[in-house]
C-alpha positions in Angstrom: -0.4 -0.1 0.3 2.7 2.5 0.9 4.3 1.3 -2.5 1.8 2.8 -4.1 1.2 5.5 -2.6 5.2 6.3 -2.7 4.1 5.7 -6.6 1.4 8.4 -7.2 3.3 11.0 -5.0 6.9 10.7 -7.6 4.1 10.7 -10.5 2.5 13.6 -9.0 5.9 16.0 -8.7 7.5 14.4 -12.0 4.4 15.5 -14.0 4.1 18.5 -12.0 8.0 19.5 -12.3 8.0 18.5 -16.2 4.5 20.3 -16.5 5.8 23.5 -15.4 8.7 23.6 -17.4 7.2 22.6 -20.9 3.3 24.2 -20.0 0.0 22.9 -20.3 0.1 22.5 -24.5 3.4 20.5 -24.3 2.1 18.4 -21.6 -0.9 17.4 -23.0 1.1 16.8 -26.4 2.9 14.8 -24.9 0.6 12.8 -22.9 -1.0 12.2 -25.9 1.5 10.8 -27.8 3.2 8.8 -25.6 -0.4 6.7 -25.2 -0.3 6.6 -28.8 2.8 5.0 -29.1 2.2 2.2 -26.0 -1.6 1.9 -28.2 0.9 1.1 -31.1 3.5 -1.2 -29.3 0.6 -3.4 -28.0 -1.0 -3.7 -31.6 2.3 -4.9 -33.5 2.8 -7.2 -30.0 1.8 -10.3 -31.7 4.7 -9.4 -34.2 7.9 -9.0 -31.4 6.5 -11.6 -30.1 6.7 -14.2 -32.9 10.5 -12.9 -33.5 10.6 -13.7 -30.1 9.7 -17.1 -30.7 11.9 -17.2 -34.1 14.6 -16.5 -31.8 14.2 -18.7 -29.2 13.7 -21.9 -31.9 17.3 -20.7 -33.4 18.6 -20.5 -29.9 18.9 -16.8 -29.6 17.5 -16.3 -26.9 16.7 -18.7 -24.0 12.9 -19.1 -22.3 13.9 -16.7 -19.2 15.1 -14.2 -21.3 11.8 -15.4 -23.9 9.5 -14.5 -21.1 11.3 -11.9 -19.9 11.8 -9.7 -22.8 7.3 -10.3 -23.8 6.6 -9.5 -19.7 9.5 -6.0 -20.0 8.0 -5.3 -23.4 3.5 -5.7 -22.3 4.4 -3.6 -18.7 6.9 -0.9 -21.1 3.7 -0.6 -23.5 1.3 -0.3 -20.7 3.3 2.0 -18.7 3.6 4.3 -21.6 -0.3 4.1 -22.3 -0.9 5.1 -18.4 -0.8 9.7 -18.4 2.3 10.7 -16.6 5.9 11.2 -16.8 7.1 8.6 -14.3 5.0 5.7 -15.5 6.7 7.0 -19.2 9.9 7.4 -18.2 9.6 3.5 -16.4 8.0 2.5 -19.4 10.7 3.8 -21.3 13.5 1.4 -18.6 11.4 -1.5 -19.4 11.2 -1.6 -23.7 14.8 -0.4 -23.4 15.6 -3.5 -21.5 13.5 -5.6 -23.7 15.4 -4.4 -27.0 18.7 -5.4 -24.6 17.4 -9.0 -24.5 17.1 -9.5 -27.6 19.8 -7.3 -29.3 22.8 -7.0 -26.9 21.7 -10.4 -24.3 22.1 -13.1 -26.6 22.9 -16.9 -25.8 25.4 -18.3 -28.6 24.2 -20.5 -30.8 23.8 -23.6 -30.2 24.8 -24.7 -33.6 28.5 -23.8 -32.3 28.5 -26.2 -29.6 27.1 -29.1 -31.9 29.8 -28.7 -34.0 32.4 -28.9 -31.6 30.7 -32.0 -29.5 30.5 -33.6 -32.8 34.6 -33.1 -33.1 35.3 -34.7 -30.1 32.8 -37.9 -30.7 34.4 -38.5 -34.3 37.6 -39.0 -32.7 40.4 -37.3 -34.6 43.5 -39.6 -34.5 46.1 -36.8 -35.8 45.3 -34.9 -32.3 47.6 -35.8 -29.0 46.4 -35.1 -25.9 49.1 -33.8 -23.8 49.2 -32.8 -19.8 52.1 -30.7 -19.2 53.8 -31.8 -15.4 55.7 -28.6 -14.3 58.4 -30.9 -12.0 61.3 -29.4 -13.4 60.7 -25.6 -12.4 62.3 -26.3 -9.1 65.5 -27.7 -10.3 65.6 -24.3 -13.0 64.8 -21.9 -9.8 67.7 -23.7 -7.7 70.3 -23.2 -10.5 
């Protein structure tokens, strides 16, 4: 309950501060613009989820990253729809996290792992496994 009260106080504070600086007309334009962007994101959510599912099937995303990406995408879009400066800031942060997961926070492709494992399973006869033992290092130091 206290978090909701703190959220509303922060929302009111930021909205009044920004509204006083940019004026009433620009505040209304801001609210309408972020509402339109949020609605556009919600309407195009199916294509984003489809792309994430393709990334999941190709091994670029794991299941946790897929879930986090979808959740932060919807949360960011909803926060942009809610009027207010603080909710818009939180919405943009959530959307940036979504973009990070989709483009920057990917795991290596599983194709490379399987190719390395297949080479090891085939058993190259030309490869010699070597273990180096450093027992002679004490003799070299004493000389």
